[in-house]
All heavy atoms as a GROMACS GRO file, in nm:
protein
  612
    1MET      N    1   0.085  -0.117   0.000
    1MET     CA    2   0.000   0.000   0.000
    1MET      C    3   0.089   0.122   0.000
    1MET      O    4   0.180   0.134   0.080
    1MET     CB    5  -0.090   0.000   0.124
    1MET     CG    6  -0.167   0.128   0.141
    1MET     SD    7  -0.270   0.135   0.289
    1MET     CE    8  -0.150   0.178   0.411
    2THR      N    9   0.059   0.215  -0.087
    2THR     CA   10   0.127   0.344  -0.090
    2THR      C   11   0.027   0.450  -0.048
    2THR      O   12  -0.077   0.468  -0.113
    2THR     CB   13   0.178   0.375  -0.232
    2THR    OG1   14   0.267   0.272  -0.272
    2THR    CG2   15   0.248   0.509  -0.236
    3VAL      N   16   0.054   0.517   0.063
    3VAL     CA   17  -0.036   0.622   0.112
    3VAL      C   18  -0.004   0.750   0.035
    3VAL      O   19   0.109   0.796   0.033
    3VAL     CB   20  -0.019   0.645   0.264
    3VAL    CG1   21  -0.104   0.761   0.310
    3VAL    CG2   22  -0.054   0.518   0.340
    4MET      N   23  -0.106   0.805  -0.027
    4MET     CA   24  -0.091   0.927  -0.107
    4MET      C   25  -0.112   1.051  -0.021
    4MET      O   26  -0.045   1.152  -0.040
    4MET     CB   27  -0.190   0.927  -0.223
    4MET     CG   28  -0.190   0.798  -0.306
    4MET     SD   29  -0.030   0.756  -0.375
    4MET     CE   30  -0.022   0.873  -0.507
    5SER      N   31  -0.207   1.044   0.073
    5SER     CA   32  -0.233   1.157   0.164
    5SER      C   33  -0.308   1.106   0.286
    5SER      O   34  -0.368   0.999   0.281
    5SER     CB   35  -0.314   1.266   0.094
    5SER     OG   36  -0.443   1.220   0.061
    6ASN      N   37  -0.301   1.182   0.395
    6ASN     CA   38  -0.379   1.147   0.513
    6ASN      C   39  -0.419   1.274   0.586
    6ASN      O   40  -0.351   1.376   0.577
    6ASN     CB   41  -0.303   1.051   0.606
    6ASN     CG   42  -0.180   1.114   0.665
    6ASN    OD1   43  -0.190   1.205   0.746
    6ASN    ND2   44  -0.064   1.067   0.627
    7GLU      N   45  -0.533   1.266   0.652
    7GLU     CA   46  -0.587   1.380   0.725
    7GLU      C   47  -0.649   1.328   0.855
    7GLU      O   48  -0.728   1.235   0.853
    7GLU     CB   49  -0.693   1.449   0.639
    7GLU     CG   50  -0.754   1.571   0.704
    7GLU     CD   51  -0.859   1.635   0.615
    7GLU    OE1   52  -0.842   1.635   0.492
    7GLU    OE2   53  -0.959   1.684   0.671
    8LYS      N   54  -0.609   1.388   0.966
    8LYS     CA   55  -0.663   1.350   1.096
    8LYS      C   56  -0.742   1.466   1.153
    8LYS      O   57  -0.700   1.581   1.144
    8LYS     CB   58  -0.551   1.313   1.192
    8LYS     CG   59  -0.468   1.197   1.146
    8LYS     CD   60  -0.349   1.177   1.236
    8LYS     CE   61  -0.257   1.073   1.174
    8LYS     NZ   62  -0.131   1.062   1.245
    9ASP      N   63  -0.857   1.436   1.212
    9ASP     CA   64  -0.940   1.536   1.279
    9ASP      C   65  -0.972   1.483   1.418
    9ASP      O   66  -1.066   1.404   1.435
    9ASP     CB   67  -1.067   1.562   1.197
    9ASP     CG   68  -1.153   1.673   1.256
    9ASP    OD1   69  -1.137   1.707   1.375
    9ASP    OD2   70  -1.238   1.726   1.181
   10ALA      N   71  -0.892   1.524   1.515
   10ALA     CA   72  -0.908   1.474   1.652
   10ALA      C   73  -1.042   1.513   1.712
   10ALA      O   74  -1.101   1.436   1.788
   10ALA     CB   75  -0.793   1.524   1.740
   11ASP      N   76  -1.092   1.630   1.677
   11ASP     CA   77  -1.222   1.674   1.732
   11ASP      C   78  -1.336   1.585   1.683
   11ASP      O   79  -1.427   1.552   1.758
   11ASP     CB   80  -1.250   1.820   1.695
   11ASP     CG   81  -1.152   1.916   1.761
   11ASP    OD1   82  -1.100   1.884   1.871
   11ASP    OD2   83  -1.126   2.022   1.702
   12ALA      N   84  -1.331   1.546   1.557
   12ALA     CA   85  -1.436   1.461   1.499
   12ALA      C   86  -1.405   1.312   1.516
   12ALA      O   87  -1.486   1.229   1.477
   12ALA     CB   88  -1.453   1.494   1.351
   13LEU      N   89  -1.287   1.281   1.570
   13LEU     CA   90  -1.244   1.142   1.587
   13LEU      C   91  -1.245   1.068   1.453
   13LEU      O   92  -1.294   0.956   1.442
   13LEU     CB   93  -1.329   1.068   1.690
   13LEU     CG   94  -1.327   1.123   1.831
   13LEU    CD1   95  -1.426   1.048   1.919
   13LEU    CD2   96  -1.186   1.115   1.890
   14THR      N   97  -1.189   1.133   1.350
   14THR     CA   98  -1.184   1.072   1.219
   14THR      C   99  -1.043   1.073   1.162
   14THR      O  100  -0.959   1.155   1.201
   14THR     CB  101  -1.276   1.144   1.118
   14THR    OG1  102  -1.232   1.278   1.102
   14THR    CG2  103  -1.421   1.141   1.162
   15MET      N  104  -1.018   0.981   1.073
   15MET     CA  105  -0.893   0.973   1.000
   15MET      C  106  -0.929   0.937   0.857
   15MET      O  107  -1.002   0.840   0.833
   15MET     CB  108  -0.802   0.866   1.062
   15MET     CG  109  -0.674   0.845   0.987
   15MET     SD  110  -0.562   0.729   1.068
   15MET     CE  111  -0.655   0.577   1.064
   16THR      N  112  -0.880   1.014   0.762
   16THR     CA  113  -0.908   0.989   0.622
   16THR      C  114  -0.775   0.976   0.549
   16THR      O  115  -0.687   1.060   0.568
   16THR     CB  116  -0.988   1.105   0.561
   16THR    OG1  117  -1.108   1.123   0.636
   16THR    CG2  118  -1.021   1.079   0.415
   17PHE      N  119  -0.761   0.871   0.471
   17PHE     CA  120  -0.641   0.862   0.391
   17PHE      C  121  -0.673   0.810   0.252
   17PHE      O  122  -0.771   0.740   0.231
   17PHE     CB  123  -0.530   0.780   0.459
   17PHE     CG  124  -0.563   0.637   0.486
   17PHE    CD1  125  -0.529   0.539   0.395
   17PHE    CD2  126  -0.624   0.600   0.604
   17PHE    CE1  127  -0.555   0.406   0.420
   17PHE    CE2  128  -0.651   0.467   0.630
   17PHE     CZ  129  -0.617   0.371   0.538
   18VAL      N  130  -0.588   0.849   0.159
   18VAL     CA  131  -0.598   0.806   0.021
   18VAL      C  132  -0.475   0.720  -0.005
   18VAL      O  133  -0.363   0.761   0.026
   18VAL     CB  134  -0.601   0.927  -0.075
   18VAL    CG1  135  -0.602   0.882  -0.220
   18VAL    CG2  136  -0.721   1.017  -0.045
   19ALA      N  137  -0.497   0.600  -0.059
   19ALA     CA  138  -0.387   0.508  -0.080
   19ALA      C  139  -0.407   0.429  -0.209
   19ALA      O  140  -0.518   0.417  -0.259
   19ALA     CB  141  -0.377   0.411   0.037
   20GLU      N  142  -0.296   0.377  -0.260
   20GLU     CA  143  -0.300   0.286  -0.374
   20GLU      C  144  -0.266   0.147  -0.324
   20GLU      O  145  -0.173   0.129  -0.245
   20GLU     CB  146  -0.198   0.330  -0.479
   20GLU     CG  147  -0.235   0.457  -0.550
   20GLU     CD  148  -0.135   0.493  -0.660
   20GLU    OE1  149  -0.035   0.421  -0.677
   20GLU    OE2  150  -0.160   0.593  -0.727
   21PHE      N  151  -0.344   0.049  -0.368
   21PHE     CA  152  -0.323  -0.090  -0.328
   21PHE      C  153  -0.290  -0.174  -0.451
   21PHE      O  154  -0.346  -0.153  -0.558
   21PHE     CB  155  -0.450  -0.146  -0.262
   21PHE     CG  156  -0.485  -0.081  -0.132
   21PHE    CD1  157  -0.560   0.034  -0.127
   21PHE    CD2  158  -0.442  -0.139  -0.012
   21PHE    CE1  159  -0.593   0.094  -0.006
   21PHE    CE2  160  -0.474  -0.080   0.109
   21PHE     CZ  161  -0.549   0.036   0.112
   22ASP      N  162  -0.203  -0.271  -0.433
   22ASP     CA  163  -0.170  -0.364  -0.539
   22ASP      C  164  -0.264  -0.485  -0.527
   22ASP      O  165  -0.222  -0.598  -0.503
   22ASP     CB  166  -0.024  -0.408  -0.528
   22ASP     CG  167   0.021  -0.491  -0.647
   22ASP    OD1  168  -0.045  -0.484  -0.753
   22ASP    OD2  169   0.121  -0.564  -0.633
   23ALA      N  170  -0.394  -0.456  -0.536
   23ALA     CA  171  -0.498  -0.559  -0.524
   23ALA      C  172  -0.626  -0.503  -0.585
   23ALA      O  173  -0.640  -0.382  -0.601
   23ALA     CB  174  -0.521  -0.595  -0.378
   24SER      N  175  -0.719  -0.590  -0.613
   24SER     CA  176  -0.847  -0.545  -0.668
   24SER      C  177  -0.926  -0.471  -0.560
   24SER      O  178  -0.904  -0.490  -0.440
   24SER     CB  179  -0.929  -0.664  -0.718
   24SER     OG  180  -0.974  -0.741  -0.607
   25MET      N  181  -1.019  -0.388  -0.604
   25MET     CA  182  -1.104  -0.314  -0.510
   25MET      C  183  -1.183  -0.411  -0.421
   25MET      O  184  -1.195  -0.390  -0.300
   25MET     CB  185  -1.200  -0.222  -0.585
   25MET     CG  186  -1.277  -0.130  -0.493
   25MET     SD  187  -1.399  -0.022  -0.574
   25MET     CE  188  -1.311   0.038  -0.714
   26ASP      N  189  -1.234  -0.518  -0.479
   26ASP     CA  190  -1.308  -0.617  -0.400
   26ASP      C  191  -1.222  -0.678  -0.291
   26ASP      O  192  -1.267  -0.696  -0.178
   26ASP     CB  193  -1.363  -0.729  -0.489
   26ASP     CG  194  -1.479  -0.683  -0.575
   26ASP    OD1  195  -1.542  -0.581  -0.542
   26ASP    OD2  196  -1.507  -0.751  -0.676
   27ARG      N  197  -1.096  -0.709  -0.322
   27ARG     CA  198  -1.006  -0.769  -0.224
   27ARG      C  199  -0.975  -0.670  -0.111
   27ARG      O  200  -0.971  -0.707   0.006
   27ARG     CB  201  -0.876  -0.814  -0.292
   27ARG     CG  202  -0.775  -0.872  -0.197
   27ARG     CD  203  -0.827  -1.001  -0.134
   27ARG     NE  204  -0.735  -1.047  -0.033
   27ARG     CZ  205  -0.764  -1.055   0.098
   27ARG    NH1  206  -0.883  -1.025   0.142
   27ARG    NH2  207  -0.675  -1.097   0.184
   28VAL      N  208  -0.954  -0.544  -0.146
   28VAL     CA  209  -0.924  -0.442  -0.044
   28VAL      C  210  -1.044  -0.426   0.050
   28VAL      O  211  -1.028  -0.424   0.172
   28VAL     CB  212  -0.886  -0.308  -0.110
   28VAL    CG1  213  -0.873  -0.198  -0.006
   28VAL    CG2  214  -0.755  -0.324  -0.188
   29TRP      N  215  -1.165  -0.416  -0.005
   29TRP     CA  216  -1.284  -0.404   0.080
   29TRP      C  217  -1.302  -0.526   0.168
   29TRP      O  218  -1.341  -0.517   0.284
   29TRP     CB  219  -1.410  -0.380  -0.004
   29TRP     CG  220  -1.422  -0.236  -0.046
   29TRP    CD1  221  -1.415  -0.189  -0.173
   29TRP    CD2  222  -1.442  -0.122   0.039
   29TRP    NE1  223  -1.427  -0.052  -0.171
   29TRP    CE2  224  -1.444  -0.008  -0.043
   29TRP    CE3  225  -1.456  -0.106   0.176
   29TRP    CZ2  226  -1.462   0.120   0.007
   29TRP    CZ3  227  -1.473   0.023   0.227
   29TRP    CH2  228  -1.476   0.132   0.143
   30GLN      N  229  -1.274  -0.645   0.115
   30GLN     CA  230  -1.285  -0.768   0.193
   30GLN      C  231  -1.191  -0.763   0.313
   30GLN      O  232  -1.229  -0.799   0.425
   30GLN     CB  233  -1.251  -0.887   0.103
   30GLN     CG  234  -1.263  -1.022   0.170
   30GLN     CD  235  -1.218  -1.133   0.076
   30GLN    OE1  236  -1.117  -1.121   0.008
   30GLN    NE2  237  -1.296  -1.239   0.072
   31LEU      N  238  -1.068  -0.718   0.292
   31LEU     CA  239  -0.971  -0.708   0.401
   31LEU      C  240  -1.017  -0.609   0.508
   31LEU      O  241  -1.014  -0.639   0.627
   31LEU     CB  242  -0.835  -0.666   0.346
   31LEU     CG  243  -0.727  -0.650   0.450
   31LEU    CD1  244  -0.597  -0.711   0.401
   31LEU    CD2  245  -0.705  -0.504   0.484
   32TRP      N  246  -1.063  -0.491   0.465
   32TRP     CA  247  -1.106  -0.389   0.562
   32TRP      C  248  -1.232  -0.430   0.637
   32TRP      O  249  -1.252  -0.391   0.751
   32TRP     CB  250  -1.130  -0.256   0.490
   32TRP     CG  251  -1.001  -0.182   0.467
   32TRP    CD1  252  -0.925  -0.184   0.354
   32TRP    CD2  253  -0.933  -0.099   0.561
   32TRP    NE1  254  -0.814  -0.107   0.372
   32TRP    CE2  255  -0.817  -0.052   0.498
   32TRP    CE3  256  -0.959  -0.058   0.691
   32TRP    CZ2  257  -0.726   0.032   0.561
   32TRP    CZ3  258  -0.870   0.028   0.753
   32TRP    CH2  259  -0.755   0.071   0.689
   33LYS      N  260  -1.317  -0.508   0.574
   33LYS     CA  261  -1.444  -0.548   0.634
   33LYS      C  262  -1.427  -0.656   0.741
   33LYS      O  263  -1.501  -0.659   0.840
   33LYS     CB  264  -1.536  -0.599   0.523
   33LYS     CG  265  -1.680  -0.607   0.559
   33LYS     CD  266  -1.761  -0.623   0.432
   33LYS     CE  267  -1.838  -0.750   0.432
   33LYS     NZ  268  -1.926  -0.766   0.318
   34ASP      N  269  -1.330  -0.742   0.724
   34ASP     CA  270  -1.311  -0.857   0.813
   34ASP      C  271  -1.201  -0.826   0.916
   34ASP      O  272  -1.083  -0.818   0.880
   34ASP     CB  273  -1.272  -0.978   0.730
   34ASP     CG  274  -1.250  -1.103   0.812
   34ASP    OD1  275  -1.246  -1.097   0.937
   34ASP    OD2  276  -1.235  -1.210   0.751
   35PRO      N  277  -1.235  -0.809   1.044
   35PRO     CA  278  -1.134  -0.771   1.143
   35PRO      C  279  -1.022  -0.874   1.157
   35PRO      O  280  -0.909  -0.838   1.188
   35PRO     CB  281  -1.212  -0.756   1.273
   35PRO     CG  282  -1.340  -0.829   1.252
   35PRO     CD  283  -1.367  -0.826   1.105
   36ARG      N  284  -1.048  -1.002   1.134
   36ARG     CA  285  -0.942  -1.103   1.145
   36ARG      C  286  -0.839  -1.084   1.034
   36ARG      O  287  -0.719  -1.100   1.056
   36ARG     CB  288  -1.000  -1.246   1.139
   36ARG     CG  289  -1.105  -1.276   1.246
   36ARG     CD  290  -1.054  -1.275   1.390
   36ARG     NE  291  -1.033  -1.148   1.453
   36ARG     CZ  292  -1.123  -1.078   1.524
   36ARG    NH1  293  -1.246  -1.120   1.538
   36ARG    NH2  294  -1.090  -0.964   1.581
   37GLN      N  295  -0.884  -1.049   0.913
   37GLN     CA  296  -0.790  -1.021   0.804
   37GLN      C  297  -0.716  -0.890   0.830
   37GLN      O  298  -0.596  -0.880   0.806
   37GLN     CB  299  -0.863  -1.014   0.670
   37GLN     CG  300  -0.915  -1.148   0.623
   37GLN     CD  301  -0.977  -1.139   0.486
   37GLN    OE1  302  -0.918  -1.083   0.394
   37GLN    NE2  303  -1.097  -1.194   0.473
   38LEU      N  304  -0.789  -0.792   0.879
   38LEU     CA  305  -0.729  -0.661   0.907
   38LEU      C  306  -0.621  -0.673   1.014
   38LEU      O  307  -0.517  -0.607   1.006
   38LEU     CB  308  -0.839  -0.564   0.951
   38LEU     CG  309  -0.804  -0.418   0.963
   38LEU    CD1  310  -0.743  -0.363   0.834
   38LEU    CD2  311  -0.929  -0.338   1.000
   39GLU      N  312  -0.642  -0.759   1.112
   39GLU     CA  313  -0.541  -0.779   1.218
   39GLU      C  314  -0.407  -0.826   1.160
   39GLU      O  315  -0.301  -0.786   1.209
   39GLU     CB  316  -0.589  -0.885   1.318
   39GLU     CG  317  -0.698  -0.835   1.409
   39GLU     CD  318  -0.756  -0.944   1.497
   39GLU    OE1  319  -0.738  -1.064   1.466
   39GLU    OE2  320  -0.820  -0.909   1.596
   40ARG      N  321  -0.411  -0.907   1.057
   40ARG     CA  322  -0.288  -0.959   0.998
   40ARG      C  323  -0.216  -0.854   0.914
   40ARG      O  324  -0.098  -0.868   0.885
   40ARG     CB  325  -0.318  -1.082   0.913
   40ARG     CG  326  -0.366  -1.200   0.996
   40ARG     CD  327  -0.370  -1.330   0.919
   40ARG     NE  328  -0.453  -1.327   0.800
   40ARG     CZ  329  -0.580  -1.367   0.796
   40ARG    NH1  330  -0.639  -1.410   0.905
   40ARG    NH2  331  -0.647  -1.364   0.684
   41TRP      N  332  -0.287  -0.749   0.875
   41TRP     CA  333  -0.230  -0.648   0.786
   41TRP      C  334  -0.195  -0.518   0.858
   41TRP      O  335  -0.100  -0.450   0.822
   41TRP     CB  336  -0.330  -0.622   0.673
   41TRP     CG  337  -0.289  -0.516   0.579
   41TRP    CD1  338  -0.199  -0.527   0.477
   41TRP    CD2  339  -0.334  -0.381   0.578
   41TRP    NE1  340  -0.187  -0.407   0.413
   41TRP    CE2  341  -0.269  -0.315   0.473
   41TRP    CE3  342  -0.424  -0.309   0.657
   41TRP    CZ2  343  -0.292  -0.182   0.445
   41TRP    CZ3  344  -0.446  -0.176   0.627
   41TRP    CH2  345  -0.380  -0.115   0.522
   42TRP      N  346  -0.272  -0.480   0.959
   42TRP     CA  347  -0.262  -0.350   1.023
   42TRP      C  348  -0.135  -0.338   1.108
   42TRP      O  349  -0.104  -0.427   1.184
   42TRP     CB  350  -0.385  -0.328   1.112
   42TRP     CG  351  -0.399  -0.190   1.166
   42TRP    CD1  352  -0.369  -0.149   1.292
   42TRP    CD2  353  -0.447  -0.075   1.096
   42TRP    NE1  354  -0.395  -0.016   1.306
   42TRP    CE2  355  -0.443   0.033   1.187
   42TRP    CE3  356  -0.491  -0.052   0.967
   42TRP    CZ2  357  -0.483   0.161   1.152
   42TRP    CZ3  358  -0.531   0.075   0.933
   42TRP    CH2  359  -0.528   0.179   1.024
   43GLY      N  360  -0.066  -0.227   1.096
   43GLY     CA  361   0.047  -0.198   1.183
   43GLY      C  362   0.181  -0.246   1.130
   43GLY      O  363   0.190  -0.311   1.027
   44PRO      N  364   0.285  -0.213   1.205
   44PRO     CA  365   0.421  -0.253   1.165
   44PRO      C  366   0.437  -0.405   1.169
   44PRO      O  367   0.367  -0.474   1.244
   44PRO     CB  368   0.510  -0.188   1.271
   44PRO     CG  369   0.426  -0.088   1.342
   44PRO     CD  370   0.284  -0.132   1.325
   45PRO      N  371   0.532  -0.458   1.092
   45PRO     CA  372   0.549  -0.603   1.084
   45PRO      C  373   0.576  -0.672   1.218
   45PRO      O  374   0.535  -0.786   1.238
   45PRO     CB  375   0.669  -0.621   0.991
   45PRO     CG  376   0.680  -0.495   0.916
   45PRO     CD  377   0.622  -0.388   1.002
   46THR      N  378   0.642  -0.607   1.311
   46THR     CA  379   0.677  -0.671   1.438
   46THR      C  380   0.570  -0.655   1.546
   46THR      O  381   0.589  -0.698   1.659
   46THR     CB  382   0.811  -0.617   1.491
   46THR    OG1  383   0.801  -0.475   1.507
   46THR    CG2  384   0.924  -0.651   1.395
   47TYR      N  385   0.457  -0.592   1.513
   47TYR     CA  386   0.349  -0.571   1.608
   47TYR      C  387   0.225  -0.649   1.565
   47TYR      O  388   0.196  -0.659   1.446
   47TYR     CB  389   0.313  -0.422   1.619
   47TYR     CG  390   0.412  -0.343   1.698
   47TYR    CD1  391   0.538  -0.315   1.647
   47TYR    CD2  392   0.382  -0.298   1.825
   47TYR    CE1  393   0.630  -0.242   1.720
   47TYR    CE2  394   0.473  -0.225   1.900
   47TYR     CZ  395   0.597  -0.198   1.846
   47TYR     OH  396   0.688  -0.129   1.920
   48THR      N  397   0.153  -0.702   1.660
   48THR     CA  398   0.030  -0.774   1.633
   48THR      C  399  -0.088  -0.686   1.669
   48THR      O  400  -0.092  -0.628   1.777
   48THR     CB  401   0.024  -0.903   1.718
   48THR    OG1  402   0.138  -0.981   1.691
   48THR    CG2  403  -0.102  -0.982   1.689
   49ALA      N  404  -0.184  -0.674   1.579
   49ALA     CA  405  -0.306  -0.597   1.605
   49ALA      C  406  -0.417  -0.692   1.648
   49ALA      O  407  -0.430  -0.802   1.593
   49ALA     CB  408  -0.350  -0.521   1.481
   50THR      N  409  -0.496  -0.650   1.746
   50THR     CA  410  -0.613  -0.726   1.788
   50THR      C  411  -0.731  -0.629   1.792
   50THR      O  412  -0.727  -0.531   1.866
   50THR     CB  413  -0.592  -0.788   1.927
   50THR    OG1  414  -0.476  -0.872   1.922
   50THR    CG2  415  -0.713  -0.870   1.969
   51PHE      N  416  -0.832  -0.656   1.710
   51PHE     CA  417  -0.950  -0.570   1.708
   51PHE      C  418  -1.053  -0.625   1.805
   51PHE      O  419  -1.100  -0.737   1.790
   51PHE     CB  420  -1.008  -0.561   1.566
   51PHE     CG  421  -0.934  -0.464   1.479
   51PHE    CD1  422  -0.813  -0.499   1.422
   51PHE    CD2  423  -0.983  -0.336   1.460
   51PHE    CE1  424  -0.743  -0.409   1.344
   51PHE    CE2  425  -0.913  -0.245   1.382
   51PHE     CZ  426  -0.793  -0.281   1.324
   52LYS      N  427  -1.086  -0.543   1.906
   52LYS     CA  428  -1.189  -0.582   2.004
   52LYS      C  429  -1.327  -0.561   1.946
   52LYS      O  430  -1.417  -0.642   1.970
   52LYS     CB  431  -1.172  -0.500   2.132
   52LYS     CG  432  -1.038  -0.525   2.202
   52LYS     CD  433  -1.026  -0.452   2.333
   52LYS     CE  434  -1.013  -0.304   2.310
   52LYS     NZ  435  -0.992  -0.227   2.433
   53THR      N  436  -1.346  -0.453   1.872
   53THR     CA  437  -1.471  -0.425   1.800
   53THR      C  438  -1.435  -0.370   1.663
   53THR      O  439  -1.329  -0.307   1.645
   53THR     CB  440  -1.560  -0.322   1.873
   53THR    OG1  441  -1.491  -0.198   1.883
   53THR    CG2  442  -1.599  -0.372   2.012
   54HIS      N  443  -1.522  -0.393   1.565
   54HIS     CA  444  -1.498  -0.342   1.430
   54HIS      C  445  -1.632  -0.329   1.360
   54HIS      O  446  -1.690  -0.428   1.315
   54HIS     CB  447  -1.405  -0.436   1.354
   54HIS     CG  448  -1.363  -0.382   1.220
   54HIS    ND1  449  -1.295  -0.264   1.204
   54HIS    CD2  450  -1.380  -0.434   1.095
   54HIS    CE1  451  -1.271  -0.244   1.076
   54HIS    NE2  452  -1.323  -0.345   1.007
   55ASP      N  453  -1.683  -0.206   1.355
   55ASP     CA  454  -1.811  -0.177   1.291
   55ASP      C  455  -1.782  -0.105   1.160
   55ASP      O  456  -1.761   0.015   1.156
   55ASP     CB  457  -1.896  -0.090   1.383
   55ASP     CG  458  -2.034  -0.061   1.326
   55ASP    OD1  459  -2.066  -0.112   1.217
   55ASP    OD2  460  -2.109   0.014   1.390
   56PHE      N  461  -1.776  -0.181   1.052
   56PHE     CA  462  -1.736  -0.130   0.921
   56PHE      C  463  -1.855  -0.071   0.846
   56PHE      O  464  -1.904  -0.125   0.748
   56PHE     CB  465  -1.671  -0.242   0.840
   56PHE     CG  466  -1.605  -0.196   0.714
   56PHE    CD1  467  -1.496  -0.111   0.718
   56PHE    CD2  468  -1.651  -0.238   0.592
   56PHE    CE1  469  -1.435  -0.068   0.602
   56PHE    CE2  470  -1.590  -0.197   0.473
   56PHE     CZ  471  -1.482  -0.111   0.479
   57ARG      N  472  -1.906   0.038   0.901
   57ARG     CA  473  -2.016   0.113   0.838
   57ARG      C  474  -1.982   0.260   0.848
   57ARG      O  475  -1.900   0.301   0.931
   57ARG     CB  476  -2.148   0.090   0.912
   57ARG     CG  477  -2.198  -0.053   0.905
   57ARG     CD  478  -2.328  -0.066   0.977
   57ARG     NE  479  -2.308  -0.049   1.122
   57ARG     CZ  480  -2.405  -0.042   1.211
   57ARG    NH1  481  -2.530  -0.049   1.173
   57ARG    NH2  482  -2.378  -0.030   1.339
   58VAL      N  483  -2.047   0.343   0.767
   58VAL     CA  484  -2.030   0.487   0.780
   58VAL      C  485  -2.070   0.525   0.922
   58VAL      O  486  -2.177   0.486   0.969
   58VAL     CB  487  -2.117   0.562   0.676
   58VAL    CG1  488  -2.114   0.712   0.703
   58VAL    CG2  489  -2.071   0.531   0.535
   59GLY      N  490  -1.983   0.592   0.992
   59GLY     CA  491  -2.008   0.631   1.130
   59GLY      C  492  -1.973   0.523   1.231
   59GLY      O  493  -1.981   0.544   1.350
   60GLY      N  494  -1.934   0.404   1.182
   60GLY     CA  495  -1.897   0.294   1.271
   60GLY      C  496  -1.764   0.321   1.339
   60GLY      O  497  -1.688   0.410   1.300
   61ARG      N  498  -1.737   0.245   1.443
   61ARG     CA  499  -1.612   0.261   1.518
   61ARG      C  500  -1.544   0.127   1.535
   61ARG      O  501  -1.608   0.023   1.540
   61ARG     CB  502  -1.640   0.320   1.656
   61ARG     CG  503  -1.693   0.461   1.650
   61ARG     CD  504  -1.723   0.513   1.789
   61ARG     NE  505  -1.770   0.649   1.780
   61ARG     CZ  506  -1.717   0.749   1.846
   61ARG    NH1  507  -1.618   0.729   1.929
   61ARG    NH2  508  -1.764   0.870   1.832
   62SER      N  509  -1.413   0.136   1.547
   62SER     CA  510  -1.333   0.018   1.575
   62SER      C  511  -1.248   0.046   1.697
   62SER      O  512  -1.210   0.159   1.723
   62SER     CB  513  -1.239  -0.013   1.457
   62SER     OG  514  -1.313  -0.052   1.344
   63ALA      N  515  -1.221  -0.057   1.774
   63ALA     CA  516  -1.131  -0.048   1.889
   63ALA      C  517  -1.032  -0.162   1.877
   63ALA      O  518  -1.071  -0.277   1.856
   63ALA     CB  519  -1.208  -0.056   2.019
   64HIS      N  520  -0.905  -0.128   1.886
   64HIS     CA  521  -0.803  -0.231   1.875
   64HIS      C  522  -0.686  -0.199   1.966
   64HIS      O  523  -0.677  -0.088   2.019
   64HIS     CB  524  -0.756  -0.244   1.730
   64HIS     CG  525  -0.665  -0.134   1.686
   64HIS    ND1  526  -0.709  -0.009   1.655
   64HIS    CD2  527  -0.531  -0.132   1.668
   64HIS    CE1  528  -0.608   0.067   1.618
   64HIS    NE2  529  -0.497  -0.006   1.626
   65TYR      N  530  -0.601  -0.297   1.985
   65TYR     CA  531  -0.475  -0.272   2.055
   65TYR      C  532  -0.364  -0.343   1.979
   65TYR      O  533  -0.388  -0.436   1.903
   65TYR     CB  534  -0.481  -0.314   2.202
   65TYR     CG  535  -0.505  -0.461   2.227
   65TYR    CD1  536  -0.400  -0.550   2.238
   65TYR    CD2  537  -0.634  -0.510   2.241
   65TYR    CE1  538  -0.422  -0.685   2.262
   65TYR    CE2  539  -0.658  -0.644   2.265
   65TYR     CZ  540  -0.551  -0.731   2.275
   65TYR     OH  541  -0.573  -0.864   2.298
   66MET      N  542  -0.244  -0.293   1.998
   66MET     CA  543  -0.126  -0.349   1.934
   66MET      C  544  -0.040  -0.414   2.042
   66MET      O  545  -0.029  -0.363   2.152
   66MET     CB  546  -0.044  -0.239   1.866
   66MET     CG  547  -0.122  -0.156   1.765
   66MET     SD  548  -0.164  -0.244   1.616
   66MET     CE  549  -0.005  -0.266   1.542
   67THR      N  550   0.018  -0.528   2.009
   67THR     CA  551   0.111  -0.594   2.100
   67THR      C  552   0.248  -0.591   2.034
   67THR      O  553   0.265  -0.640   1.921
   67THR     CB  554   0.068  -0.738   2.127
   67THR    OG1  555  -0.064  -0.738   2.179
   67THR    CG2  556   0.162  -0.806   2.226
   68GLY      N  557   0.343  -0.529   2.103
   68GLY     CA  558   0.477  -0.514   2.050
   68GLY      C  559   0.560  -0.640   2.065
   68GLY      O  560   0.517  -0.738   2.127
   69PRO      N  561   0.679  -0.638   2.009
   69PRO     CA  562   0.766  -0.756   2.015
   69PRO      C  563   0.802  -0.798   2.157
   69PRO      O  564   0.832  -0.914   2.184
   69PRO     CB  565   0.890  -0.716   1.937
   69PRO     CG  566   0.876  -0.574   1.903
   69PRO     CD  567   0.738  -0.529   1.936
   70GLU      N  568   0.795  -0.704   2.252
   70GLU     CA  569   0.825  -0.736   2.391
   70GLU      C  570   0.704  -0.797   2.462
   70GLU      O  571   0.712  -0.837   2.578
   70GLU     CB  572   0.869  -0.611   2.469
   70GLU     CG  573   0.996  -0.547   2.414
   70GLU     CD  574   0.967  -0.453   2.298
   70GLU    OE1  575   0.854  -0.398   2.287
   70GLU    OE2  576   1.056  -0.436   2.214
   71GLY      N  577   0.587  -0.799   2.394
   71GLY     CA  578   0.467  -0.858   2.451
   71GLY      C  579   0.378  -0.763   2.528
   71GLY      O  580   0.279  -0.803   2.584
   72ALA      N  581   0.414  -0.634   2.530
   72ALA     CA  582   0.335  -0.535   2.603
   72ALA      C  583   0.228  -0.474   2.512
   72ALA      O  584   0.262  -0.416   2.409
   72ALA     CB  585   0.424  -0.426   2.659
   73PRO      N  586   0.100  -0.489   2.547
   73PRO     CA  587  -0.006  -0.429   2.464
   73PRO      C  588  -0.018  -0.279   2.487
   73PRO      O  589   0.012  -0.229   2.595
   73PRO     CB  590  -0.132  -0.501   2.509
   73PRO     CG  591  -0.103  -0.544   2.648
   73PRO     CD  592   0.047  -0.567   2.657
   74SER      N  593  -0.059  -0.208   2.383
   74SER     CA  594  -0.091  -0.065   2.395
   74SER      C  595  -0.227  -0.046   2.332
   74SER      O  596  -0.255  -0.098   2.224
   74SER     CB  597   0.014   0.021   2.323
   74SER     OG  598   0.014  -0.006   2.185
   75THR      N  599  -0.318   0.027   2.398
   75THR     CA  600  -0.454   0.044   2.349
   75THR      C  601  -0.467   0.167   2.263
   75THR      O  602  -0.392   0.262   2.278
   75THR     CB  603  -0.555   0.053   2.464
   75THR    OG1  604  -0.519   0.164   2.547
   75THR    CG2  605  -0.557  -0.074   2.545
   76THR      N  606  -0.564   0.163   2.168
   76THR     CA  607  -0.596   0.279   2.084
   76THR      C  608  -0.746   0.292   2.075
   76THR      O  609  -0.819   0.202   2.103
   76THR     CB  610  -0.538   0.264   1.942
   76THR    OG1  611  -0.589   0.146   1.883
   76THR    CG2  612  -0.388   0.262   1.945
   0.00000   0.00000   0.00000
């Protein structure tokens, strides 16, 4: 994935980014929709993502945490 631009709005609790993927649009949507697939892709290679909730709808919210190589989780 190549990120072309990103915009964060802390007041609105939103993040918008534009990216190019080396995959079909259907495959990209499938990955974003399924939290188990997203966990394998999200974050740096040495960190594991765990999604506690993932509501993939307009206005939906996700909650996840990352576990670093030392085994210490950090929440987001």
